[in-house]
C-alpha positions, 0 to 999 in steps of 0.5 A: 326139774320144776323152774325155780321162782324168783323168790327161791332164787333170791333165797339161794343167792342170799344163803350162798352169800352168807356162807361165803363170809362164814369162817372156814373151819380148819383142822389143827394137829393134835398136840404132841404128848410127852410120849411122842417126844423121843427120850434123851439118851442117858449116859450109862457109865456108873461114874457121873460126869456132871457130879465129877465136874462139880467135884473137880471144880471144888478140888482144884479151887480148895485143894490143888491150888492151895497145895501148888502155892506150897510148892507141891506139884508131884503127887504120890502114885496112889493119890486119888486127887492127882489130876492124871488119875482123874477118869474124865480129866482128859475128856474134859480138856478135849471139849471145845465150844465155838465162840459166838455159838454156845450151842455147838460143842466139838470133840477135840479127839475126832473133831465131830460136832454136837448140838450140846455138851450132853451129846458130846459126853455121850459120844466120849463115853461110847467112842473114846473111853480108851482115852481114859487112864487105866484104873482112873479115879471117879471124882464123883465118889468124893462129892460128899467131901465138898457137899456137891452130890446134889448140885454145885452149891453147898446150900442150894438144895436145902435152902428152901427146905430147911425144915425137911433136912435129910442126912444119913450119918452112916453114909457120911461116916463112909465118906469121912473114911474115904476123905481121910484115906485120900488125904493120907494117900496124897499128903504124907505125914513124914514131911512137915509141909505136907503134914500141915496141909493134911491137918488143915484139909482134914479139919476143913473137909473130913472132920465136918462130915457129920449130920449134926455139924451140917445142920448147924452150918445150914442154920448159921448160913440162914442166920447170916442171910437175915441181917442182909435181908433186913438191911436191904428192907431198911434201905428201901424204906428209908429211900421211899420215905426220903422220896415222899418227903421231897415230893411233899415239900415240892408240891406243898412248899408254900404251905411249909414255908408259911408254917415255918414263918408262923411258927417262928421256926425260920425268919422271913428273910431265910424263907425268901432265900429258900423260895428263890432256891426252890424256884431256881431249882424248878427252872433248871429241871424244867418243872415250871414248864411241866406245870404249864403244860 
């Protein structure tokens, strides 16, 4: 090789120095797509546990507690609202969640621990369906009765889409028959106490299973919300006006006092008292010090 000249060596060293300070390229991992994420194993049983939970909550609040206050604790054999016939009631009672760690759930039957409630439900379905009552009632079948087929809230699903109200009178007619049949099985018409509850629950839950009635109740719900919204807006507006007036009076109080004197709306003595009160208030809250700063 021919000997390198001094200028060539200086050029090589300069190039090396430049490359030394250039950022080193690095290879990033390709982002994970949805196809790379393992799908969550879903429950296979035809009776929805989540919807059953919604129905169980409303049933306990609106029916069972009311009946208990009337002294009704023993249910007829074929009553679908009897907690002992609830398909998932025993499973729900066996769920344990550790205090201070809401992400861990424990199976009370075998003491296995799971990272969330869904996988505990999956475990109960796979391993412990023998713990459910024979011929148990799927409470999810009564979801229309409490309007929780699409979530725990009567108006939550349709609150933003009132103009696209969807309802099927045929399915509601079937739900009404199921509702009336359940009440007839649970509340006998031969006893005065149960007969009154049968009539009360029928009016409250069964007879309203109609698309026209639901749409009208939804409109009333939105109409009831409007005065509350208007009232909140009025409170905010009045508060803003009061705050603005107070700021204006503090910053331009001298001009206001002079206007009151010139217009003979207040005497000189009363204005002097107001000035003293203003100065005292400013001193107590430190406004004078803030102005000097």
